[in-house]
PDB file of N, CA, C and O in Angstrom:
ATOM      1  N   MET A   1      12.957 -12.518   2.436  1.00  0.00           N
ATOM      2  CA  MET A   1      12.508 -11.319   3.123  1.00  0.00           C
ATOM      3  C   MET A   1      11.148 -10.890   2.588  1.00  0.00           C
ATOM      4  O   MET A   1      10.279 -10.480   3.358  1.00  0.00           O
ATOM      5  N   VAL A   2      10.958 -10.981   1.275  1.00  0.00           N
ATOM      6  CA  VAL A   2       9.688 -10.580   0.679  1.00  0.00           C
ATOM      7  C   VAL A   2       8.556 -11.470   1.199  1.00  0.00           C
ATOM      8  O   VAL A   2       7.464 -10.979   1.484  1.00  0.00           O
ATOM      9  N   ASP A   3       8.814 -12.780   1.323  1.00  0.00           N
ATOM     10  CA  ASP A   3       7.801 -13.698   1.846  1.00  0.00           C
ATOM     11  C   ASP A   3       7.432 -13.356   3.284  1.00  0.00           C
ATOM     12  O   ASP A   3       6.261 -13.419   3.657  1.00  0.00           O
ATOM     13  N   MET A   4       8.413 -12.999   4.082  1.00  0.00           N
ATOM     14  CA  MET A   4       8.158 -12.632   5.473  1.00  0.00           C
ATOM     15  C   MET A   4       7.304 -11.373   5.551  1.00  0.00           C
ATOM     16  O   MET A   4       6.381 -11.302   6.363  1.00  0.00           O
ATOM     17  N   ILE A   5       7.596 -10.392   4.727  1.00  0.00           N
ATOM     18  CA  ILE A   5       6.806  -9.154   4.712  1.00  0.00           C
ATOM     19  C   ILE A   5       5.379  -9.464   4.296  1.00  0.00           C
ATOM     20  O   ILE A   5       4.437  -8.950   4.900  1.00  0.00           O
ATOM     21  N   ALA A   6       5.201 -10.295   3.276  1.00  0.00           N
ATOM     22  CA  ALA A   6       3.858 -10.651   2.811  1.00  0.00           C
ATOM     23  C   ALA A   6       3.074 -11.372   3.906  1.00  0.00           C
ATOM     24  O   ALA A   6       1.892 -11.091   4.103  1.00  0.00           O
ATOM     25  N   ARG A   7       3.726 -12.307   4.626  1.00  0.00           N
ATOM     26  CA  ARG A   7       3.041 -13.035   5.702  1.00  0.00           C
ATOM     27  C   ARG A   7       2.592 -12.093   6.807  1.00  0.00           C
ATOM     28  O   ARG A   7       1.476 -12.213   7.314  1.00  0.00           O
ATOM     29  N   GLU A   8       3.451 -11.160   7.181  1.00  0.00           N
ATOM     30  CA  GLU A   8       3.100 -10.206   8.242  1.00  0.00           C
ATOM     31  C   GLU A   8       1.955  -9.291   7.803  1.00  0.00           C
ATOM     32  O   GLU A   8       1.058  -8.994   8.592  1.00  0.00           O
ATOM     33  N   LEU A   9       1.986  -8.848   6.555  1.00  0.00           N
ATOM     34  CA  LEU A   9       0.915  -7.990   6.062  1.00  0.00           C
ATOM     35  C   LEU A   9      -0.413  -8.736   6.000  1.00  0.00           C
ATOM     36  O   LEU A   9      -1.464  -8.144   6.245  1.00  0.00           O
ATOM     37  N   GLN A  10      -0.381 -10.028   5.676  1.00  0.00           N
ATOM     38  CA  GLN A  10      -1.601 -10.835   5.667  1.00  0.00           C
ATOM     39  C   GLN A  10      -2.219 -10.905   7.055  1.00  0.00           C
ATOM     40  O   GLN A  10      -3.437 -11.025   7.188  1.00  0.00           O
ATOM     41  N   GLN A  11      -1.394 -10.832   8.083  1.00  0.00           N
ATOM     42  CA  GLN A  11      -1.879 -10.861   9.466  1.00  0.00           C
ATOM     43  C   GLN A  11      -2.166  -9.458   9.985  1.00  0.00           C
ATOM     44  O   GLN A  11      -2.329  -9.253  11.188  1.00  0.00           O
ATOM     45  N   ASP A  12      -2.227  -8.492   9.067  1.00  0.00           N
ATOM     46  CA  ASP A  12      -2.539  -7.090   9.386  1.00  0.00           C
ATOM     47  C   ASP A  12      -1.505  -6.472  10.325  1.00  0.00           C
ATOM     48  O   ASP A  12      -1.843  -5.615  11.142  1.00  0.00           O
ATOM     49  N   GLU A  13      -0.256  -6.900  10.213  1.00  0.00           N
ATOM     50  CA  GLU A  13       0.841  -6.335  10.996  1.00  0.00           C
ATOM     51  C   GLU A  13       1.533  -5.230  10.203  1.00  0.00           C
ATOM     52  O   GLU A  13       1.392  -5.143   8.983  1.00  0.00           O
ATOM     53  N   GLN A  14       2.270  -4.402  10.904  1.00  0.00           N
ATOM     54  CA  GLN A  14       3.046  -3.327  10.286  1.00  0.00           C
ATOM     55  C   GLN A  14       4.521  -3.694  10.393  1.00  0.00           C
ATOM     56  O   GLN A  14       4.977  -4.131  11.450  1.00  0.00           O
ATOM     57  N   ILE A  15       5.270  -3.520   9.305  1.00  0.00           N
ATOM     58  CA  ILE A  15       6.705  -3.812   9.300  1.00  0.00           C
ATOM     59  C   ILE A  15       7.451  -2.494   9.167  1.00  0.00           C
ATOM     60  O   ILE A  15       7.267  -1.762   8.195  1.00  0.00           O
ATOM     61  N   ARG A  16       8.296  -2.195  10.151  1.00  0.00           N
ATOM     62  CA  ARG A  16       9.041  -0.940  10.150  1.00  0.00           C
ATOM     63  C   ARG A  16      10.524  -1.250  10.046  1.00  0.00           C
ATOM     64  O   ARG A  16      11.087  -1.914  10.916  1.00  0.00           O
ATOM     65  N   LEU A  17      11.154  -0.774   8.986  1.00  0.00           N
ATOM     66  CA  LEU A  17      12.591  -0.920   8.808  1.00  0.00           C
ATOM     67  C   LEU A  17      13.211   0.463   9.020  1.00  0.00           C
ATOM     68  O   LEU A  17      13.114   1.339   8.161  1.00  0.00           O
ATOM     69  N   ILE A  18      13.837   0.638  10.157  1.00  0.00           N
ATOM     70  CA  ILE A  18      14.373   1.944  10.547  1.00  0.00           C
ATOM     71  C   ILE A  18      15.335   2.448   9.470  1.00  0.00           C
ATOM     72  O   ILE A  18      16.251   1.737   9.057  1.00  0.00           O
ATOM     73  N   GLY A  19      15.115   3.671   9.029  1.00  0.00           N
ATOM     74  CA  GLY A  19      15.957   4.289   8.014  1.00  0.00           C
ATOM     75  C   GLY A  19      15.530   3.957   6.593  1.00  0.00           C
ATOM     76  O   GLY A  19      16.003   4.584   5.646  1.00  0.00           O
ATOM     77  N   PHE A  20      14.634   2.971   6.426  1.00  0.00           N
ATOM     78  CA  PHE A  20      14.191   2.590   5.081  1.00  0.00           C
ATOM     79  C   PHE A  20      12.733   2.969   4.870  1.00  0.00           C
ATOM     80  O   PHE A  20      12.417   3.719   3.946  1.00  0.00           O
ATOM     81  N   GLY A  21      11.848   2.463   5.710  1.00  0.00           N
ATOM     82  CA  GLY A  21      10.441   2.796   5.563  1.00  0.00           C
ATOM     83  C   GLY A  21       9.543   1.812   6.283  1.00  0.00           C
ATOM     84  O   GLY A  21      10.006   0.941   7.019  1.00  0.00           O
ATOM     85  N   THR A  22       8.240   1.972   6.055  1.00  0.00           N
ATOM     86  CA  THR A  22       7.233   1.175   6.737  1.00  0.00           C
ATOM     87  C   THR A  22       6.286   0.554   5.724  1.00  0.00           C
ATOM     88  O   THR A  22       5.802   1.225   4.813  1.00  0.00           O
ATOM     89  N   PHE A  23       6.026  -0.739   5.897  1.00  0.00           N
ATOM     90  CA  PHE A  23       5.027  -1.441   5.113  1.00  0.00           C
ATOM     91  C   PHE A  23       3.809  -1.629   6.012  1.00  0.00           C
ATOM     92  O   PHE A  23       3.947  -2.011   7.174  1.00  0.00           O
ATOM     93  N   GLU A  24       2.614  -1.361   5.478  1.00  0.00           N
ATOM     94  CA  GLU A  24       1.397  -1.557   6.254  1.00  0.00           C
ATOM     95  C   GLU A  24       0.241  -1.879   5.313  1.00  0.00           C
ATOM     96  O   GLU A  24       0.367  -1.769   4.093  1.00  0.00           O
ATOM     97  N   VAL A  25      -0.879  -2.276   5.895  1.00  0.00           N
ATOM     98  CA  VAL A  25      -2.074  -2.586   5.123  1.00  0.00           C
ATOM     99  C   VAL A  25      -3.126  -1.536   5.439  1.00  0.00           C
ATOM    100  O   VAL A  25      -3.356  -1.204   6.602  1.00  0.00           O
ATOM    101  N   ARG A  26      -3.757  -1.021   4.404  1.00  0.00           N
ATOM    102  CA  ARG A  26      -4.862  -0.078   4.579  1.00  0.00           C
ATOM    103  C   ARG A  26      -6.117  -0.667   3.961  1.00  0.00           C
ATOM    104  O   ARG A  26      -6.061  -1.351   2.939  1.00  0.00           O
ATOM    105  N   HIS A  27      -7.243  -0.394   4.591  1.00  0.00           N
ATOM    106  CA  HIS A  27      -8.515  -0.898   4.099  1.00  0.00           C
ATOM    107  C   HIS A  27      -9.135   0.141   3.168  1.00  0.00           C
ATOM    108  O   HIS A  27      -9.226   1.321   3.507  1.00  0.00           O
ATOM    109  N   ARG A  28      -9.556  -0.311   2.003  1.00  0.00           N
ATOM    110  CA  ARG A  28     -10.232   0.559   1.037  1.00  0.00           C
ATOM    111  C   ARG A  28     -11.703   0.151   1.009  1.00  0.00           C
ATOM    112  O   ARG A  28     -12.012  -1.011   0.750  1.00  0.00           O
ATOM    113  N   ASN A  29     -12.601   1.078   1.268  1.00  0.00           N
ATOM    114  CA  ASN A  29     -14.036   0.802   1.288  1.00  0.00           C
ATOM    115  C   ASN A  29     -14.571   0.540  -0.115  1.00  0.00           C
ATOM    116  O   ASN A  29     -13.948   0.903  -1.113  1.00  0.00           O
ATOM    117  N   ALA A  30     -15.732  -0.096  -0.169  1.00  0.00           N
ATOM    118  CA  ALA A  30     -16.409  -0.309  -1.451  1.00  0.00           C
ATOM    119  C   ALA A  30     -16.801   1.053  -2.022  1.00  0.00           C
ATOM    120  O   ALA A  30     -17.076   1.996  -1.281  1.00  0.00           O
ATOM    121  N   ARG A  31     -16.820   1.135  -3.343  1.00  0.00           N
ATOM    122  CA  ARG A  31     -17.180   2.403  -3.974  1.00  0.00           C
ATOM    123  C   ARG A  31     -17.725   2.128  -5.370  1.00  0.00           C
ATOM    124  O   ARG A  31     -17.641   1.011  -5.879  1.00  0.00           O
ATOM    125  N   ILE A  32     -18.270   3.147  -5.963  1.00  0.00           N
ATOM    126  CA  ILE A  32     -18.800   3.049  -7.314  1.00  0.00           C
ATOM    127  C   ILE A  32     -17.794   3.674  -8.273  1.00  0.00           C
ATOM    128  O   ILE A  32     -17.370   4.814  -8.087  1.00  0.00           O
ATOM    129  N   GLY A  33     -17.417   2.910  -9.304  1.00  0.00           N
ATOM    130  CA  GLY A  33     -16.513   3.412 -10.337  1.00  0.00           C
ATOM    131  C   GLY A  33     -17.273   3.492 -11.650  1.00  0.00           C
ATOM    132  O   GLY A  33     -18.470   3.210 -11.696  1.00  0.00           O
ATOM    133  N   ARG A  34     -16.588   3.870 -12.704  1.00  0.00           N
ATOM    134  CA  ARG A  34     -17.225   3.974 -14.006  1.00  0.00           C
ATOM    135  C   ARG A  34     -16.339   3.328 -15.060  1.00  0.00           C
ATOM    136  O   ARG A  34     -15.144   3.611 -15.140  1.00  0.00           O
ATOM    137  N   ASN A  35     -16.935   2.458 -15.866  1.00  0.00           N
ATOM    138  CA  ASN A  35     -16.232   1.835 -16.975  1.00  0.00           C
ATOM    139  C   ASN A  35     -16.066   2.902 -18.062  1.00  0.00           C
ATOM    140  O   ASN A  35     -17.067   3.392 -18.584  1.00  0.00           O
ATOM    141  N   PRO A  36     -14.838   3.275 -18.415  1.00  0.00           N
ATOM    142  CA  PRO A  36     -14.642   4.360 -19.380  1.00  0.00           C
ATOM    143  C   PRO A  36     -15.119   4.011 -20.791  1.00  0.00           C
ATOM    144  O   PRO A  36     -15.414   4.913 -21.576  1.00  0.00           O
ATOM    145  N   GLN A  37     -15.201   2.723 -21.127  1.00  0.00           N
ATOM    146  CA  GLN A  37     -15.652   2.346 -22.472  1.00  0.00           C
ATOM    147  C   GLN A  37     -17.165   2.398 -22.605  1.00  0.00           C
ATOM    148  O   GLN A  37     -17.697   2.888 -23.601  1.00  0.00           O
ATOM    149  N   THR A  38     -17.860   1.878 -21.575  1.00  0.00           N
ATOM    150  CA  THR A  38     -19.323   1.802 -21.670  1.00  0.00           C
ATOM    151  C   THR A  38     -20.020   2.928 -20.914  1.00  0.00           C
ATOM    152  O   THR A  38     -21.220   3.139 -21.094  1.00  0.00           O
ATOM    153  N   LYS A  39     -19.298   3.644 -20.083  1.00  0.00           N
ATOM    154  CA  LYS A  39     -19.824   4.725 -19.227  1.00  0.00           C
ATOM    155  C   LYS A  39     -20.818   4.217 -18.183  1.00  0.00           C
ATOM    156  O   LYS A  39     -21.541   5.015 -17.586  1.00  0.00           O
ATOM    157  N   LYS A  40     -20.865   2.906 -17.956  1.00  0.00           N
ATOM    158  CA  LYS A  40     -21.750   2.339 -16.945  1.00  0.00           C
ATOM    159  C   LYS A  40     -21.061   2.334 -15.588  1.00  0.00           C
ATOM    160  O   LYS A  40     -19.843   2.189 -15.486  1.00  0.00           O
ATOM    161  N   ASN A  41     -21.886   2.498 -14.535  1.00  0.00           N
ATOM    162  CA  ASN A  41     -21.356   2.425 -13.182  1.00  0.00           C
ATOM    163  C   ASN A  41     -21.034   0.982 -12.839  1.00  0.00           C
ATOM    164  O   ASN A  41     -21.752   0.062 -13.230  1.00  0.00           O
ATOM    165  N   VAL A  42     -19.933   0.795 -12.093  1.00  0.00           N
ATOM    166  CA  VAL A  42     -19.479  -0.520 -11.685  1.00  0.00           C
ATOM    167  C   VAL A  42     -19.193  -0.460 -10.192  1.00  0.00           C
ATOM    168  O   VAL A  42     -18.554   0.480  -9.719  1.00  0.00           O
ATOM    169  N   GLU A  43     -19.663  -1.458  -9.445  1.00  0.00           N
ATOM    170  CA  GLU A  43     -19.359  -1.498  -8.018  1.00  0.00           C
ATOM    171  C   GLU A  43     -17.980  -2.112  -7.812  1.00  0.00           C
ATOM    172  O   GLU A  43     -17.704  -3.217  -8.280  1.00  0.00           O
ATOM    173  N   ILE A  44     -17.126  -1.393  -7.114  1.00  0.00           N
ATOM    174  CA  ILE A  44     -15.779  -1.864  -6.799  1.00  0.00           C
ATOM    175  C   ILE A  44     -15.823  -2.365  -5.362  1.00  0.00           C
ATOM    176  O   ILE A  44     -16.155  -1.602  -4.454  1.00  0.00           O
ATOM    177  N   PRO A  45     -15.491  -3.646  -5.139  1.00  0.00           N
ATOM    178  CA  PRO A  45     -15.604  -4.216  -3.789  1.00  0.00           C
ATOM    179  C   PRO A  45     -14.544  -3.658  -2.835  1.00  0.00           C
ATOM    180  O   PRO A  45     -13.539  -3.097  -3.271  1.00  0.00           O
ATOM    181  N   PRO A  46     -14.781  -3.817  -1.529  1.00  0.00           N
ATOM    182  CA  PRO A  46     -13.771  -3.375  -0.564  1.00  0.00           C
ATOM    183  C   PRO A  46     -12.509  -4.231  -0.708  1.00  0.00           C
ATOM    184  O   PRO A  46     -12.573  -5.373  -1.162  1.00  0.00           O
ATOM    185  N   ALA A  47     -11.371  -3.669  -0.319  1.00  0.00           N
ATOM    186  CA  ALA A  47     -10.103  -4.390  -0.461  1.00  0.00           C
ATOM    187  C   ALA A  47      -9.110  -3.915   0.592  1.00  0.00           C
ATOM    188  O   ALA A  47      -9.186  -2.790   1.087  1.00  0.00           O
ATOM    189  N   ASN A  48      -8.191  -4.795   0.914  1.00  0.00           N
ATOM    190  CA  ASN A  48      -7.036  -4.435   1.727  1.00  0.00           C
ATOM    191  C   ASN A  48      -5.873  -4.250   0.775  1.00  0.00           C
ATOM    192  O   ASN A  48      -5.605  -5.120  -0.053  1.00  0.00           O
ATOM    193  N   VAL A  49      -5.174  -3.122   0.882  1.00  0.00           N
ATOM    194  CA  VAL A  49      -4.081  -2.833  -0.040  1.00  0.00           C
ATOM    195  C   VAL A  49      -2.786  -2.583   0.733  1.00  0.00           C
ATOM    196  O   VAL A  49      -2.793  -1.883   1.746  1.00  0.00           O
ATOM    197  N   PRO A  50      -1.672  -3.155   0.259  1.00  0.00           N
ATOM    198  CA  PRO A  50      -0.391  -2.890   0.909  1.00  0.00           C
ATOM    199  C   PRO A  50       0.104  -1.495   0.547  1.00  0.00           C
ATOM    200  O   PRO A  50      -0.075  -1.029  -0.579  1.00  0.00           O
ATOM    201  N   VAL A  51       0.728  -0.839   1.520  1.00  0.00           N
ATOM    202  CA  VAL A  51       1.223   0.528   1.332  1.00  0.00           C
ATOM    203  C   VAL A  51       2.647   0.599   1.869  1.00  0.00           C
ATOM    204  O   VAL A  51       2.956   0.011   2.905  1.00  0.00           O
ATOM    205  N   PHE A  52       3.507   1.317   1.166  1.00  0.00           N
ATOM    206  CA  PHE A  52       4.875   1.556   1.641  1.00  0.00           C
ATOM    207  C   PHE A  52       5.061   3.047   1.838  1.00  0.00           C
ATOM    208  O   PHE A  52       4.769   3.842   0.945  1.00  0.00           O
ATOM    209  N   ARG A  53       5.548   3.424   3.013  1.00  0.00           N
ATOM    210  CA  ARG A  53       5.886   4.822   3.293  1.00  0.00           C
ATOM    211  C   ARG A  53       7.393   4.899   3.505  1.00  0.00           C
ATOM    212  O   ARG A  53       7.905   4.322   4.464  1.00  0.00           O
ATOM    213  N   PRO A  54       8.114   5.599   2.633  1.00  0.00           N
ATOM    214  CA  PRO A  54       9.568   5.681   2.795  1.00  0.00           C
ATOM    215  C   PRO A  54       9.946   6.469   4.045  1.00  0.00           C
ATOM    216  O   PRO A  54       9.258   7.413   4.435  1.00  0.00           O
ATOM    217  N   GLY A  55      11.053   6.062   4.664  1.00  0.00           N
ATOM    218  CA  GLY A  55      11.567   6.751   5.837  1.00  0.00           C
ATOM    219  C   GLY A  55      12.404   7.958   5.446  1.00  0.00           C
ATOM    220  O   GLY A  55      12.751   8.134   4.279  1.00  0.00           O
ATOM    221  N   LYS A  56      12.724   8.781   6.427  1.00  0.00           N
ATOM    222  CA  LYS A  56      13.477  10.006   6.177  1.00  0.00           C
ATOM    223  C   LYS A  56      14.856   9.722   5.580  1.00  0.00           C
ATOM    224  O   LYS A  56      15.287  10.427   4.668  1.00  0.00           O
ATOM    225  N   ALA A  57      15.547   8.708   6.079  1.00  0.00           N
ATOM    226  CA  ALA A  57      16.890   8.403   5.569  1.00  0.00           C
ATOM    227  C   ALA A  57      16.841   8.007   4.097  1.00  0.00           C
ATOM    228  O   ALA A  57      17.719   8.400   3.329  1.00  0.00           O
ATOM    229  N   LEU A  58      15.838   7.240   3.690  1.00  0.00           N
ATOM    230  CA  LEU A  58      15.696   6.856   2.287  1.00  0.00           C
ATOM    231  C   LEU A  58      15.376   8.065   1.415  1.00  0.00           C
ATOM    232  O   LEU A  58      15.940   8.224   0.332  1.00  0.00           O
ATOM    233  N   LYS A  59      14.474   8.913   1.889  1.00  0.00           N
ATOM    234  CA  LYS A  59      14.149  10.125   1.133  1.00  0.00           C
ATOM    235  C   LYS A  59      15.372  11.017   0.957  1.00  0.00           C
ATOM    236  O   LYS A  59      15.622  11.544  -0.127  1.00  0.00           O
ATOM    237  N   ASP A  60      16.140  11.181   2.057  1.00  0.00           N
ATOM    238  CA  ASP A  60      17.330  12.022   2.005  1.00  0.00           C
ATOM    239  C   ASP A  60      18.382  11.461   1.057  1.00  0.00           C
ATOM    240  O   ASP A  60      19.034  12.221   0.341  1.00  0.00           O
ATOM    241  N   SER A  61      18.558  10.136   1.042  1.00  0.00           N
ATOM    242  CA  SER A  61      19.570   9.553   0.154  1.00  0.00           C
ATOM    243  C   SER A  61      19.178   9.670  -1.314  1.00  0.00           C
ATOM    244  O   SER A  61      20.045   9.813  -2.177  1.00  0.00           O
ATOM    245  N   VAL A  62      17.893   9.612  -1.601  1.00  0.00           N
ATOM    246  CA  VAL A  62      17.426   9.749  -2.991  1.00  0.00           C
ATOM    247  C   VAL A  62      17.588  11.200  -3.455  1.00  0.00           C
ATOM    248  O   VAL A  62      17.867  11.443  -4.630  1.00  0.00           O
ATOM    249  N   ASN A  63      17.419  12.145  -2.564  1.00  0.00           N
ATOM    250  CA  ASN A  63      17.490  13.550  -2.921  1.00  0.00           C
ATOM    251  C   ASN A  63      18.867  14.161  -2.732  1.00  0.00           C
ATOM    252  O   ASN A  63      19.028  15.366  -2.925  1.00  0.00           O
ATOM    253  N   ALA A  64      19.870  13.363  -2.358  1.00  0.00           N
ATOM    254  CA  ALA A  64      21.220  13.887  -2.148  1.00  0.00           C
ATOM    255  C   ALA A  64      21.819  14.337  -3.482  1.00  0.00           C
ATOM    256  O   ALA A  64      21.635  13.694  -4.515  1.00  0.00           O
ATOM    257  N   ASP A  65      22.524  15.436  -3.430  1.00  0.00           N
ATOM    258  CA  ASP A  65      23.162  15.963  -4.655  1.00  0.00           C
ATOM    259  C   ASP A  65      24.537  15.422  -4.831  1.00  0.00           C
ATOM    260  O   ASP A  65      25.214  15.759  -5.803  1.00  0.00           O
TER     261      ASP A  65
END
């Protein structure tokens, strides 16, 4: 299942598991960061990052008393 999710995300697809959550890819633009040791600016390249958004049923089950 993990391999299937990874393959779909590589193709920029969204995976929705009803009651569990959604996996998707978001694009992060290039930006300037700072090296905390040297205090020099560092260019951080653009990247695609996987994101998981939990569904309502999962949130409710975690918060159940």
